[in-house]
SEBA-938695 format. One record per residue (C-alpha): residue number from 1; x, y, z. Coordinates in steps of 0.25 Angstrom, whole numbers, plus 5000, padded with zeros to 4 digits. Example, Ala and Ser with C-alpha at 12.3 -4.5 7.8 and 13.67 -1.06 7.14 Angstrom:
BEGIN
[1 [5049 4982 5031]]
[2 [5055 4996 5029]]
REM end
This chain:
BEGIN
[1 [5565 5074 5218]]
[2 [5558 5087 5215]]
[3 [5567 5099 5220]]
[4 [5562 5112 5226]]
[5 [5566 5124 5218]]
[6 [5566 5138 5224]]
[7 [5568 5150 5215]]
[8 [5582 5155 5216]]
[9 [5583 5169 5210]]
[10 [5597 5172 5203]]
[11 [5605 5182 5210]]
[12 [5601 5193 5200]]
[13 [5586 5191 5203]]
[14 [5589 5191 5218]]
[15 [5597 5204 5216]]
[16 [5585 5210 5209]]
[17 [5575 5206 5219]]
[18 [5584 5210 5231]]
[19 [5587 5224 5224]]
[20 [5572 5226 5222]]
[21 [5569 5223 5237]]
[22 [5580 5233 5241]]
[23 [5574 5244 5232]]
[24 [5560 5241 5238]]
[25 [5566 5242 5252]]
[26 [5572 5255 5249]]
[27 [5558 5260 5244]]
[28 [5550 5254 5256]]
[29 [5559 5261 5266]]
[30 [5556 5275 5260]]
[31 [5543 5274 5254]]
[32 [5529 5269 5256]]
[33 [5525 5257 5248]]
[34 [5512 5258 5241]]
[35 [5503 5248 5234]]
[36 [5505 5249 5218]]
[37 [5490 5252 5217]]
[38 [5491 5263 5227]]
[39 [5502 5269 5219]]
[40 [5494 5269 5207]]
[41 [5482 5275 5213]]
[42 [5490 5286 5219]]
[43 [5496 5290 5205]]
[44 [5483 5287 5198]]
[45 [5472 5290 5208]]
[46 [5461 5293 5198]]
[47 [5464 5283 5187]]
[48 [5456 5272 5183]]
[49 [5465 5268 5171]]
[50 [5480 5269 5170]]
[51 [5488 5271 5158]]
[52 [5498 5260 5155]]
[53 [5508 5259 5144]]
[54 [5513 5246 5139]]
[55 [5526 5247 5133]]
[56 [5530 5238 5120]]
[57 [5537 5225 5124]]
[58 [5547 5219 5115]]
[59 [5554 5205 5116]]
[60 [5569 5204 5115]]
[61 [5570 5205 5100]]
[62 [5562 5218 5100]]
[63 [5549 5212 5095]]
[64 [5536 5219 5101]]
[65 [5529 5209 5111]]
[66 [5519 5220 5115]]
[67 [5516 5234 5110]]
[68 [5515 5245 5120]]
[69 [5502 5251 5123]]
[70 [5494 5260 5132]]
[71 [5484 5255 5142]]
[72 [5474 5261 5151]]
[73 [5473 5251 5163]]
[74 [5463 5252 5175]]
[75 [5471 5256 5187]]
[76 [5467 5243 5195]]
[77 [5472 5234 5183]]
[78 [5486 5241 5182]]
[79 [5493 5230 5189]]
[80 [5488 5220 5178]]
[81 [5499 5226 5168]]
[82 [5508 5233 5178]]
[83 [5517 5221 5178]]
[84 [5520 5222 5163]]
[85 [5534 5227 5161]]
[86 [5529 5236 5149]]
[87 [5518 5243 5157]]
[88 [5520 5257 5161]]
[89 [5510 5265 5169]]
[90 [5509 5280 5165]]
[91 [5508 5290 5176]]
[92 [5502 5300 5166]]
[93 [5488 5304 5161]]
[94 [5484 5308 5147]]
[95 [5473 5316 5142]]
[96 [5462 5308 5134]]
[97 [5471 5295 5135]]
[98 [5480 5300 5124]]
[99 [5494 5296 5128]]
[100 [5503 5308 5124]]
[101 [5512 5318 5131]]
[102 [5503 5328 5125]]
[103 [5491 5323 5132]]
[104 [5498 5320 5146]]
[105 [5488 5324 5157]]
[106 [5495 5321 5170]]
[107 [5507 5315 5176]]
[108 [5503 5306 5188]]
[109 [5517 5302 5192]]
[110 [5532 5304 5188]]
[111 [5538 5290 5189]]
[112 [5553 5287 5189]]
[113 [5557 5273 5186]]
[114 [5571 5269 5191]]
[115 [5574 5255 5185]]
[116 [5586 5248 5189]]
[117 [5589 5255 5201]]
[118 [5596 5248 5212]]
[119 [5592 5249 5227]]
[120 [5604 5258 5229]]
[121 [5600 5267 5217]]
[122 [5586 5267 5222]]
[123 [5590 5273 5235]]
[124 [5599 5284 5228]]
[125 [5587 5287 5219]]
[126 [5577 5289 5230]]
[127 [5587 5297 5239]]
[128 [5591 5306 5227]]
[129 [5577 5307 5221]]
[130 [5569 5310 5234]]
[131 [5579 5320 5238]]
[132 [5580 5328 5225]]
[133 [5567 5327 5218]]
[134 [5557 5338 5220]]
[135 [5545 5329 5219]]
[136 [5544 5317 5229]]
[137 [5539 5304 5224]]
[138 [5526 5299 5228]]
[139 [5528 5284 5225]]
[140 [5541 5276 5223]]
[141 [5539 5263 5216]]
REM end
């Protein structure tokens, strides 16, 4: 007899999923949800190519699996590499494509990444941040 199997996430996985949903609900209540492509075209309205940094990846023993590099990716193709855990989109422009602090041309966005924040922590950060910052965020991702 062939049995039916259904995916049963362990309690830790379920907690992560439910916590993710709680955080999304907090954001949906206060902010307009935009498509990822709309977000990028707002930040980079005149860009045909975006600068992407691929960080070095190592295995558990510290051996290099992939060396880091800098890529220029067509805006419409950004999603082909955005899933990679070592891909970082830069929100700055450089003169003559020379990537150095001395050739920094423009900062297009100031990004704050809050890894590991619970839904309760997210609520506190938003309450404090939005009430005390002089600049107001245009996008919250």
